[in-house]
N, C-alpha and C positions, 0 to 999 in steps of 0.2 A: 573293776569289781569293788564293791563296798564291803570291807571285811570287819568293820568295827563291831557289828552285832555279834559276829562269831567270836571275836576276842572277849567281849564282855561276858558271853555265855560260858566261855572256857574259864575265865577268872572265877565266876560263881561256882563252877564245877569243881575247881581245885579247892576252893574254900570249903565246899560242902563235904568233900572227901575227908577232910581233917576235922571240921567242926560244923556239923549240920546246923546247929543252933545259930551260930554266927552268920553263916551263909543265908539262912532263912530270914534272919533279922535284917540283913542288908537288902535282900531282894524284896521282901514282902512288907516290912515295917519301916526300915530306915530310921533316921533320927527325927524326932519331933518332940515338942514340949509336952503334949498330952494327946490322948486318944481322939479328941475332937478336931485336931489339926489334920487337914487332909493333904498337907504338903510334906512330902518325904524327901530326905536328904541322904543320899547313899555316898558316903564320903570316901570315894576313890575315883581315880581318873587314870587314863593311859594315853601314851603318845601315839603318833602314827608309827607304823613299822618303817624301819630304815632299810629299804630294798637296794640301796645303791642306785643304779641306773637300769631299771627294767625295760624290756622291749614292750611297747604298747601296741595292742590290737584294738583300735578304737571302734571298729565296726562290730566287734564281738564284746566290747566292754571288758576286755581281759588284759592282763599283762604277763609277760614271760620273765621269770626271774633266773638270773645266772649266778647270783651271789650264793655262797655256801653258808655264810653267817649273816643273820639278820638281827637287828637290835630292836628291842621294845622296852620302853620305860613305863613302869606302873608305880603309882604312889597312893598311899593310904593315909588318911588323916587320923592316925591312932598313936598311942604312946609308944615309947621305944621298945618296951618288952613285947608288945604285940607286933611291932615291925619286925623284930628278929624272928618271931614265930612264923609270920607270914612269909618272910624271905626264904625260910627253910622249906616251905610247902611247895615252892615252884621248882626246886632243884630236880633235874632229870625228868621233869614232866614231859609227856608226849601228847600231841594233839593234832587234829586235822583241821586245817583252815580252808573253808570253802563250802560250796553247796554239793549236791549229789552229782553234778556234772563236771565241775572244775574245782581244783583245790591243790593243796600241797601239805605234806606231812612235816611236822616240826618236832624237834626234840630240844628241850632246854639244856644247853651245854654249860652255861655259867650264869650265876646270879651275883650281882654286885650292888651294894648300897649306893644310892645317889649321894653325891657330896652335899654336906650341909651348906645352907645359904644364910647369910646374914641379911636381915631386913631392916629397913628404916621406914618411917611413916610415909615417905614419898619414894615411889618406885616406878620404873618403866618396864613394860612387858611387850613381848611379841606373842601373838596367838599362833600356835602351831596347828591347832584344830579349831573349828568354828565355835564362836560364842553365840549361844542360842538365847534369845529373849522372845518369849511368846506372850500373846495376849488373846484371850478368848472373850469375844463380845457376848453380851447377854443374848441368849437364845441361838447363838451360833453353834453349828455342829462341830466345826473343827477350829483349832487355834490358828491364829495368824502369826507367822514368824517374822518379826520386825527387822528392818534394816536400820542402821544408825541414823539415817536421815528422817526417820519417823519421829514425830514430836514426842512420842511416849517412850522412846528407847532409853534415854538417859535416866529418867525417873524410875522406870521399871528395873533398869540395871542396878541402881543404887538400892532400891527396895529389895531386890533379890539377894544382894550381898548381906544386907542387914538381917533379913529373915533367916538366911542360911546360918549366919553367925549366932543369932539369938536362939534359934532352935537347937543348934548343936552344942552351944556353950552354956546353956541354961544352968544356973540362974544368972550368969553374966549377961550383959546386954549392951548394945550400942544403939545410936539413933542415926537417922539419915543425915543429920547435920555433921556427923563425924566423917563422912565419906565424900570425896570429890573425885569425879571421873572426867578425863579429858582424852579424846581420841587424837592421835598424833599424825595420822596419814589417812589416805583414802581407804575405803573398805572393799573387800571382794566377797561376794556371796558364795557360799559353799555349804554342801550338805551331804548326808549319808542316808542310805536306805536302811530302814530297820525292819526286822523280821521278813527278809526277802523270800519270795515264793510261797507266802502264806496268805490267808485271808486278812490278816492284820498288817500286811505290808504297808509301810508309809515312808514318806521322805521328810526328814527333818532338816531344815535349812537354817544356817547361822551365818556368821560374818567373820572374816579374817582381817585383822588390822593391828596396829601398834597403839598402845595407850599408856597414859600415866594415871596412877592411882594414888591418892592421898587418903590414908586411912590408918587406924591403929595397927601396930605391928602384928597383932594377933590375927587380923583380917588377912594380911599378906601371907602369913604362915598357913592359914586355912586354904586360900585359893591355890597356893603352891602345892599343897598336899592333896587337895580334893577337887581341883579344877575350879575355874571361875564361872562356869556356865551352868545353866539348867542342863539336866541329863548328863552330868559329868561321868556317871558310871557307864555310859555308852560311848565314851571317848570324846565328848565335846568339852571345849574349854581348857585344853592343855596349854599352859603358858611357859615361856622361856624368858629369863631376864635379859634386858638390854643393858641398862646401866642405872645407877642410882641418880636421881634427879639432884642437881646441884643448886644450892641456894645462891641467888645472884646478889 
């Protein structure tokens, strides 16, 4: 079962209960330099749920959970005051995760702040959720979700990070020449179903791999808090640090 869509909807619901303006801003407008920019950046991301070792029912595309405590990490690219405000919103929240046929009831028992991370300009990361890079050809009806062996992947990856930074940090800006990306291992294709059971149902496919990124420290801080991928608010592009790259 793909649950990322339901978690994203729940996060928006929690935010809207406390601050409808902020929730609507994230959902409908996002961050952009001006009204003519059609690219929106919704600066939060979340990890996979840590289920332990669930029992899988492949033929039904379901899993059976025996764990009583399940962990979820959520990060927002906001200032410290807003972080403390958001953290308080999720305490004791209850929600149902699933569709009308199968699901599970959750109650938030504890909220802890993620430990702060020190960044350098050269860092290595592991993708816990897929990194989506899309390309829509002229006159194409649907976007193409690229794999790293596509010749456009690296340039679009760097362009996305530059645009994301420049749109959300305006008037600060960086250029593509300040970012260098290197994949460290083979990739695995992985994706989630969005809006399941509706007329808008679609499958978004990304890639899992480890990578090294050389970029200004502020870019590392951004992808750590807001995800590295397109569609990060749907749970794509959650990263974990491997180690700092060492200068030889």
